[in-house]
C-alpha positions as CSV (number, residue, x, y, z in Angstrom):
1,M,-50.9,66.2,130.2
2,R,-48.1,66.1,127.6
3,N,-48.1,62.9,125.6
4,Q,-45.4,63.6,123.0
5,T,-41.7,64.2,123.2
6,T,-41.2,66.8,120.5
7,W,-40.7,70.3,121.7
8,E,-42.3,73.1,119.8
9,S,-39.0,75.0,119.5
10,G,-37.5,72.1,117.5
11,S,-34.5,69.9,118.0
12,T,-31.0,71.2,118.6
13,W,-29.6,68.1,116.9
14,N,-28.2,68.4,113.3
15,H,-29.2,64.9,112.5
16,G,-32.9,65.5,113.2
17,E,-35.3,63.4,115.2
18,T,-34.1,61.9,118.5
19,T,-35.0,58.9,120.6
20,T,-34.7,57.7,124.2
21,I,-32.1,55.1,124.9
22,R,-31.1,53.1,128.0
23,V,-27.5,53.4,129.1
24,P,-25.9,53.1,132.6
25,I,-26.1,56.3,134.6
26,A,-22.4,56.5,135.0
27,L,-21.9,56.6,131.2
28,V,-24.5,59.3,130.5
29,P,-22.2,62.3,130.4
30,E,-19.7,60.5,128.2
31,V,-22.4,59.1,125.8
32,K,-23.9,62.6,125.5
33,R,-20.5,64.2,124.8
34,Y,-19.7,61.6,122.2
35,A,-23.2,62.0,120.5
36,R,-22.8,65.8,120.5
37,A,-19.3,65.5,119.0
38,I,-20.6,63.2,116.2
39,D,-23.6,65.4,115.6
40,S,-21.5,68.7,115.5
41,D,-19.5,67.4,112.5
42,F,-22.7,66.6,110.5
43,R,-22.3,67.3,106.8
44,S,-24.0,65.5,104.0
45,V,-22.1,63.4,101.5
46,S,-22.6,66.0,98.8
47,Q,-21.0,68.6,101.0
48,R,-18.0,66.4,101.5
49,V,-17.7,65.7,97.7
50,G,-18.0,69.5,97.3
51,D,-15.0,69.8,99.6
52,A,-12.9,67.6,97.4
53,S,-13.9,69.6,94.3
54,L,-13.1,72.9,96.0
55,V,-9.7,71.6,97.0
56,L,-9.0,70.5,93.4
57,Q,-10.0,73.9,92.1
58,A,-7.7,75.5,94.6
59,I,-4.8,73.3,93.5
60,E,-5.4,74.2,89.9
61,A,-5.7,77.8,90.8
62,Y,-2.4,77.7,92.7
63,I,-0.6,76.1,89.7
64,Q,-1.9,78.7,87.4
65,Y,-0.8,81.4,89.9
66,K,2.7,79.9,90.0
67,R,2.8,79.9,86.1
68,T,2.1,83.6,86.0
69,K,4.8,84.3,88.6
70,H,7.3,82.0,87.0
71,H,10.5,83.6,85.8
72,P,12.4,81.8,83.0
73,N,15.9,80.6,83.9
74,Q,18.6,78.5,82.5
75,H,16.8,75.3,83.3
76,S,13.3,76.0,82.0
77,R,11.3,78.6,80.2
78,E,7.9,77.5,81.6
79,L,6.8,76.2,85.0
80,D,7.2,72.4,85.0
81,I,5.1,70.7,87.6
82,N,6.7,67.3,86.8
83,T,9.8,68.1,88.8
84,R,10.5,66.4,92.1
85,A,9.6,69.6,94.0
86,W,6.0,69.1,92.9
87,D,5.8,65.4,93.7
88,E,3.7,65.6,96.8
89,L,1.2,68.1,95.4
90,R,0.7,65.9,92.3
91,K,0.2,62.8,94.6
92,F,-2.3,64.8,96.7
93,R,-4.2,66.0,93.7
94,Q,-4.4,62.5,92.2
95,L,-5.6,61.1,95.6
96,L,-8.4,63.7,95.7
97,K,-9.4,62.8,92.1
98,D,-9.2,59.0,92.6
99,N,-10.1,58.3,96.2
100,P,-11.5,61.3,98.2
101,S,-12.8,59.0,100.8
102,A,-9.2,58.2,101.9
103,L,-9.1,61.8,103.2
104,G,-12.6,61.6,104.7
105,L,-14.2,63.6,101.9
106,E,-16.7,61.1,100.7
């Protein structure tokens, strides 16, 4: 007779061990769907911090790329990221540095 609930093949849950809970039968499909949705987006905090770092690197790489493709004109000889056209990117970059959790990255 089987006296434990762990299958030999292991769990299909990303968060690890499972437990039995009591919920109304009518809610079982919805509760299972919700639990799977949460479990499928499982990433550790260090992975999320890595996401912010990767995005910051991508922003810096983009700025460098734009600098290499910039053509001098009558208004500027070098790329100036302090112009209004760059406002949102600068705000986004600063938010990533100061508060990545606001974007769900920490």
